[in-house]
Every structure is written in structure tokens, then in C-alpha cells.
C-alpha positions as CSV (number, residue, x, y, z in Angstrom):
1,M,-11.5,47.9,23.6
2,I,-12.7,44.3,22.9
3,M,-12.8,42.1,26.0
4,L,-10.9,38.9,25.5
5,Y,-13.0,37.1,28.0
6,Q,-16.6,36.7,29.3
7,T,-17.1,36.6,33.0
8,T,-19.7,34.3,34.7
9,D,-20.3,33.6,38.4
10,D,-17.4,31.2,38.8
11,R,-15.1,31.6,35.8
12,K,-13.8,33.6,32.9
13,I,-14.2,32.2,29.4
14,L,-11.3,33.4,27.3
15,R,-11.9,34.4,23.6
16,L,-8.6,33.4,22.1
17,R,-9.6,31.0,19.3
18,D,-7.7,33.0,16.7
19,A,-4.4,32.8,18.7
20,K,-1.8,30.2,17.9
21,V,0.8,28.6,20.1
22,L,4.3,30.0,19.3
23,E,6.3,28.6,22.3
24,V,5.8,26.1,25.1
25,R,8.0,25.0,27.9
26,A,7.1,22.6,30.7
27,A,10.2,22.8,33.0
28,P,11.3,24.2,35.3
29,R,7.9,25.9,35.1
30,F,5.1,26.0,32.6
31,F,5.3,28.8,30.0
32,L,3.0,29.3,27.0
33,R,3.3,32.1,24.4
34,L,0.7,32.6,21.7
35,T,0.2,35.1,18.9
36,G,-1.3,38.4,20.0
37,D,1.3,38.7,22.8
38,V,-0.6,36.3,25.1
39,E,1.6,34.7,27.7
40,L,0.9,32.3,30.6
41,D,3.5,31.5,33.2
42,F,2.5,28.9,35.8
43,T,4.6,27.5,38.7
44,G,2.6,24.3,39.3
45,E,2.2,21.0,37.5
46,V,0.1,20.8,34.3
47,V,-1.9,17.7,33.6
48,H,-2.2,16.6,29.9
49,T,-4.9,14.4,28.4
50,L,-5.6,13.7,24.8
51,G,-9.2,14.2,24.1
52,P,-11.8,14.7,26.8
53,R,-10.8,14.2,30.4
54,T,-12.9,11.3,31.3
55,P,-12.4,9.1,34.4
56,D,-10.4,6.5,32.3
57,A,-8.4,9.1,30.3
58,H,-4.7,8.7,30.3
59,R,-3.3,11.6,32.4
60,R,0.3,12.6,32.2
61,L,2.3,15.5,33.7
62,L,3.4,17.9,31.1
63,S,6.8,18.1,32.8
64,E,7.4,14.4,31.7
65,F,7.2,15.4,28.0
66,S,10.3,15.8,25.9
67,Q,10.7,19.1,24.0
68,H,10.0,17.1,20.8
69,E,6.6,16.0,22.3
70,L,5.9,19.5,23.5
71,S,6.5,20.8,19.9
72,E,3.2,19.1,18.9
73,L,1.4,22.0,20.5
74,I,3.1,24.6,18.3
75,S,0.6,26.3,15.9
76,A,-2.4,24.7,17.8
77,A,-5.2,27.1,18.7
78,P,-7.1,27.2,22.0
79,A,-10.6,26.0,21.1
80,S,-11.7,26.5,24.7
81,W,-9.9,28.3,27.6
82,V,-11.5,28.6,31.0
83,V,-10.0,30.4,34.0
84,F,-11.9,29.4,37.2
85,N,-12.2,31.8,40.2
86,T,-10.5,29.1,42.2
87,G,-7.3,29.7,40.1
88,A,-7.7,26.5,38.1
89,Q,-7.5,26.6,34.3
90,R,-8.5,24.3,31.5
91,I,-7.4,24.7,28.0
92,V,-8.6,22.6,25.1
93,F,-6.5,22.9,21.9
94,S,-7.3,22.3,18.3
95,N,-4.8,19.3,18.3
96,R,-7.0,17.6,20.9
97,W,-4.6,18.3,23.8
98,H,-6.4,19.1,27.0
99,L,-4.3,20.9,29.7
100,T,-5.5,21.3,33.2
101,M,-3.8,23.5,35.8
102,T,-4.9,23.3,39.5
103,P,-2.8,25.5,41.7
104,K,-1.6,23.9,45.0
105,P,-0.7,26.0,48.0
106,G,2.4,28.2,47.0
107,D,1.7,27.9,43.2
108,S,1.0,31.0,41.2
109,W,0.3,32.0,37.6
110,R,0.3,35.2,35.5
111,L,-1.7,35.4,32.3
112,D,-0.9,38.4,30.1
113,L,-3.7,38.7,27.6
114,G,-1.6,41.0,25.3
115,D,-4.2,43.8,25.4
116,G,-2.9,45.4,28.6
117,E,-5.0,43.1,30.8
118,I,-3.2,40.8,33.2
119,L,-4.9,38.0,35.2
120,T,-3.0,36.6,38.2
121,Y,-3.4,33.9,40.8
122,P,-3.4,34.5,43.6
123,T,-5.1,37.7,42.7
124,S,-3.1,40.8,43.6
């Protein structure tokens, strides 16, 4: 079986560059479905930036986006997807969208990699 991520000391680097976004919802919770049966469900807030997340980058909560704005993510591919051991995630898409998820107390996420492997936070 091909591992869909590489593990380092403090993170997992996902190998999903060939996947494409099929569906995205931001409210009442964040949901992302990609080709290959990859699904992410997150209860917390997702922060969006366009381009690199620099100190002066315009940050916006994804929950503020209209469904029309969210549709800009459809067919984009994750150029980089990092899952930190702290539970935070950072996804950079081919359309220049950067999404950052930092769970707060009480938040959780479930990431189904579509190959039978499921990552969760908090870890079970």
C-alpha cells in the first residue's frame, strides 16, 4: 500500500497533489471532499489567505464566504498539505488559496484519506 503521507518529528506531509476538490462547505462546519475519496470534516474556524500567509496578508474566516466564493476552490489541487502533531493543518491549493485550521479547545477534525487510513484530532 502506498502511504499518502510522510511523517516527520512534528508533522505529517500529505501526498495528495493529484487530488482535486469536488465539494466544499464552510458552515455550519468545514467540509472538504476531494477525488480519491478524501474527506475532511472540521468543527472549528478556517482562516483563508490568498497567497502566502505573511504578517500583512488579508485574513478572512472561510465561514464569511458565500457559496459562490467557495466554488472557486472546486477543481483546485492541494499543492501542499501539512497536518501538525498539535492538530493544526495548513493547505495550499493550486488556485493560491491558503487555508489554515488551528483547533481550539472543543474543536475536532476527521480526515479520511480514502485508502482506509483515518487521521483524527484529538487523536483517538
